[in-house]
Every structure is written in C-alpha cells, then in structure tokens.
C-alpha positions, 0 to 999 in steps of 0.5 A: 703186347701182341705179337708185334714181331714176337719182339713187339710181342710183350710189346713186340717182345723177342729177338735178341737176348734179354737183360734187365738192369735195376738201379739201387737208389740212394737210401731214403735217408739220403733223399731230399725233403721233397723226395726227389733226387737232385744231381748231388744226391745221386752221387754222380761220378764219371768213368772213362773206357774205350767208348769215352767218358760216361756220367753215372748221375741221374739228372731227370728222374721220371716215373718210369724206371725201366725200359726195353732196349735193343743193343746195336752192333756198336758197343759204344752206341748201346753204352750211351743208350744205357747212360741216357736211360740212367740219366732219366732215372731208369733202373731197369733195362730189358733185352729181348730174347731169342728162341730155341728152334727145331730145324731140318738138315740136308743130306750133308748135315747143313742147317736149313731155314724154314724156306729149305735154304741153307742157313748162313748163320750156321753154315760156317760151323765145321769139324774135321771138314764136315758140318757140325751136326753131321759130326755130332751124329758121326760121333754118336754112332762111333759110341754105339752104331744104334745111337740116333739123332731124332731132332736137331735144334739151333739157338743164337746169342751174342753172349759167350758161355763158360765151361759150365755150359758143357756137361760131356766133353767127350761128345760136346764141343766149343768150335771157334770159327772166325768172329763166332763161336759155336757150341755143340750140345748133345742130350738124351731125347727124354730131356734127362740130360744124363750126367753119366755121359755114357753114350755106349748104350743105344739111345735117341738124342737131340743135338743143339747147335749154338751160334755165339760170340767171341766176346761175352755181352753179359760180362760186359753188361754186368761190368757196366751195371756195376758202374751204374749200380744196376742189376742185370737179368739175362733172358731165358731161352725162348721156347719153340712155338706151336706150329698150329697156334704160334701164340702158344709154346710147344710142349713137344720140345720141353725136354730139350728147352729144359736142357738148354736152360739148365746148361746156361743157368749152370754156367751163369751160376758158376761165373756170376753167382756172387755178383750183385749185378746178376739179379735174376732172369727174364721170361721172354715168351709172351702170352695173352693174360686171360683165363688160363688153367695151371694146376699141375694136370694134363689140361694145364695151359701149354705155355704155362706148362713150359713156363713151369718147367723152365722156372723150376730150373731157375729155382734149382740153378739160381735160387732166390733170383726172381723171374720177370714176365710181361704178358699182354692184355686185350680188352676189345669187345670186337674180338672173341679172345678178349678178356674181362678184368675178372678173367685176367685176374684168374689168369694172373693167378695161374701165371703166378703159380708157375714160379714167376717172381715179377709179373709186369703186364703190358698196359696194351694202350700202344696197340690199342687193345686197352684204353686209358679212361675213367669209369665216368668217361665210358660214354666219351669217344675214344682217343683219335689214335685208337680209332684205327684199332677199334673204330669210331666208338665210345670207350664203353662200346670199345672195351670191357674195361680200362687199364685201371680196371685191369691193374686193380683186378690183378692187384687183388689177385696178387693178394689172393695168390699170396695166401696160397704161398705164391709171392709175386710182385705186380709191375706195369709195362706202359707201352711208349708207342701208338697203334699207327706210325704218324711218326715212324720209329726206326724198324719198329714196324707200323707203330709210331711215336707217342708223347709224354702227356700220353705216357704220363696218362698211362702212369696215372691210370696204373693207380696205386696197384703196382710197385714199379712202372717200366716201358716198352721200349727205349729203342726206338720209341724214346729216341725217334722224332723231334723232340724225342720222347726222351728229350720231352722227359728231360725237360719236363720230368718233374711235372706232377703225375697223380696216380690215386686219390682217396678220402682220408681223415687227418686228426678230426679233419676230413680231406683228400689224400693224393699219391703220385709223383712230384707232388710237393709245392703243388696246388690242388683244384677239386671240382664236380658237376653242379659245384658253384666254384672249384676249390683251389688248395695250396698244399704248402699253405693248408695241406700236408706232404710226405716224400716217402713212398707208401708201402707197395708203391714205386719208390719215387711216389709221394703223398699229399693231403688237402682238407675237403668237407665231403658233406659238400659233395653230392653222394656218388658224384665223380670229382675231378682233381687237378694238380698244378705246379708253382710254375703253372704246369698241370698234370697231363691227366686229372684224377677222377675220384668217386664220392662214396 
C-alpha cells in the first residue's frame, strides 16, 4: 500500500506491534457437502472472562480470512473485535509494527524527539535519580573509562518481555515505573551482541531503551488465540528509515536492529516455543514491489539487506516459523517509479530470496495505484472513485496492468523461485478502503469506506493465483459507516464470488470449469458479443460440483463445471460468465474468459 502513515503503508502499515492470527478450520471431512461451514460444523462454544461472554462460532464465513487490526487501550473492545472478525470467518489478524529509532539525548541524558523536545514517553525512566541512558553510560565507564556510547535508540511496545530479553545482567536492566516497564539493553556497536558480557575492554556501544507495559499483550493474545483455535504472529521490530529516502530501510543500523530482533525472538522462544498459537512473525517494514536486486552483494537493495539480516535471526531463533511481508504495488503510468507486471515478478523473486515464507502483496486498489479490470475492459473509463488518483482516463491509459495481471505474474515468479529452493506462499492483501473519504473512517487519514461489492470484485480479480486472501484493515474500514462493511458481509456472506474460469473437458463433453466461493446450487449465464441468446445453465441440473478447494487455492474455494460447446464461440472472443444464486443474487463481478 503506499506510505499511508507508515501504517497505511502496506496499506498504511506501521504503528503498534504486529500480530497475525490464523484459525484452523474443521477437517475437510467434517465440512458440509456444499463446502461451506454451518454454525454446527464450527463446533461453536462460549467462554466467559472479565470482558463477558464470547462466541467462538463462525456464522458468516467470507472469502477474506485475515484482517489488520489496531487494538485499543480497552482490552474488552479489541477482544470483541476479534470475536467479530472470527464470526465472519477471519482466521488471520495482523497487528501493525513499531520501529527502532536512533535518538539524540540532551546533556542530562534525556531522550529527545525529532523537534528537540524532551520525549515524554521516556522521561519517567530513571535509575538512582538520573535518566536511564545517562545511567547506562555511567555504568559502562565504570567498567572501563574508555567505553563510549556512540548511539542511543528507543523502541516502544505494549508487550512485556521475559528474562530472555536480557543477556548481561551486570549491565542491562528491567526498570518498573508506574504502569510502565523500561528495559535497558547494551550491545557492542558492531552488532556482535557479545555473549561474554565482558565490558572491561574499551569498546563502542549502543544503548537501546525500551518502553513496555506491565501486562504482556502477546500472552493475552496467545491465550485468546487458543480459545478461537488461532495462531499468533508477532511483528518484528520495524527498521529505522533512511533519512534521505524514507521509503527505504537504513542499513547503517542493521547491527543494532539485529541485536534487538535476536533478543526479542530469544525471549519468544523461551516462553512460547511450544505453543501452537505462536505461528511465526510479521515483517512490518513496507516497500514497493518492483524490480530489485538481492544476490548477497554490495549492490543489493538496502531494504532487502535489512530484511535478510532480520530474517536470518528468525531462522536461528524460531526455526520453522514463517515470516509474512506485505509489499505494495504501483501500476500508474503517470509516475516514473511504477512497475510493470514483469518488473514486479522480478522483484518478487528478490524478496523471496531474503527468507520470507509468505508474500501477501497489497492489491493497491484502495489507494488507486492499481485498477480492477479485465483485458477486454482496457478502453473502459476508470471507476469514478479512482479519478482523484489517476484522472478521467481509461484503464489502459491509466495503468500498466490490472490486479489480475500482477498476481498472475507473481504466481509464475513463485514457481520459478521455488526451483531455486526458495519456497514461499503467495497471498493477496485486498484493500478495504477507497482513495478519498466520502465516508470517513475513524482516524484513517483521508481514506474512506468501500462496499462489499467492490471488495468481492477485488477477490475475483486475484484469480486462481493466491492461496489466501487477507485485507487491510478491520479497524476502522470494516466497522465505519452504516451499514458497516462488516454488517454487509454478515447479511451477504454467501453471495457467489467466482475467481477463475477455464476450458475443461469432462469425459467426452466440453465445458467450462469455474472456481470460486459459494458456487453450489447456482445458475451460470454465458454470453458473448454477437451471440443470439445467452446460455443459462443450472449447475444442479446439468453440471457438476466439488466442494473441496483445488490444490494451492484458499480453503473455502469450490469448483463447478457446466457443459459448453466451444465450437460455437468465435475464436479469441471474450465470454462473460455470470453466477447467480437460487434466490436471484448475482456475483458482484462476472468472469471474463477468452475463448482460445
């Protein structure tokens, strides 16, 4: 997504601390013949805690199964949000990440903001009546007068860490202050994080001051995830930004970032390694997916260098746990930094080589950087909601390609990079907002509410190319407006959403195979230009239905097949495939399939 506050970057991404929660569905054998879980099949149960009674059932399992979430200061509020997400089938919740920051200090050792003001977040931290950073420097010089602090860093979180965070108790501290806890970490400047803890030899050091919480939010989330049969993916610390190019990570700070990452992951490993609800980690530093180089040399993309260092630590401390990253796309012809599908595919390969396990590119429709259209719609005018971004143009004039073009190219790149030994999953992050705020949504800047039909269309355009669909973001884009997007999903969750159509023969009969969501007991209407009468086919009467997801596609996808004599279709013609339910509801977006 763009840098929408570094928080709406990834779709806005980066402000709190990140978590991804993944639900395990009932085994396939326990699903209904229609492939759609019913309330009884979700083995719904109730549990009660100080926040009240919570329902763990899935009532409206939608195609999107993951959401970004900003917790509030009220624990009961975000627990209810989690329950609401789970109710519509959400099995993934991603919390945004906070960053490691290099900071200046005043003569008394107090942390300063970028405006050279005393930072109130860190001011309360004192030891023996002096600011914590000054106390750290004092203690280092006691060990050797020639020890020097060359950089001071700060990091904040709503977690509370265990003893695994501290390596050298003689120099590192846990400092409780009121409702906060501060941690003082001291590490060699070279990033070695020397386990000898010998401070008697003169060296240069970096000091990291962490503001944390009295109660550990991650432990609470893991406990809650156990209730909902979910998995939690905490965020890695966000890398400092390059002051000259803020969209890039600053390699200058790799050593200290690596030290902090290692300490946090060692602590996670000690406390949570055996918990199934800890599923992996999330890489919150957002970048644009475009042609990039990563081959292990000095000319590698700086952000990918930082990624690789952090990801290497994950492999060491949490082996087998995947890393999720969500880069954004930009297909606009009007900007020089846009990328074609082929360029994005090459960037995808470079990103995969850094050690990520899951790449969930933002579809970038919410910011207007990519459009939702089919190849035969290139001469159509762009959606009116996109005009503030690209102007009054056609799709072909505005964009190098559509969402579908980009996911297709990345799916091919994923297969090719797997041959190099880099296994990675391709997910889609569909943006649940519009470029401008006709309906404002909380404090989400100038982005506005979208509707379920547009979100359904975004899912359709991801095609058969992704194995999971997630969305930025629940708070506040799914909860603002009346009716809210969440409410629209609840009442209309089982509307068909086709994602792919291919020519397919069953036995000796030609036909069309359609993949998507909620396809059972539907009617398929096939039409093309010049056709005298559209073909209307009832799946139950003349077709075939399979509730099981095709290999590599999201778990809730299904397949239907209907007969079609392709010799009746003129070569190279685009056919339009509409799906309608028995109660008359049509898919928001018909498939466009080329007769070849």
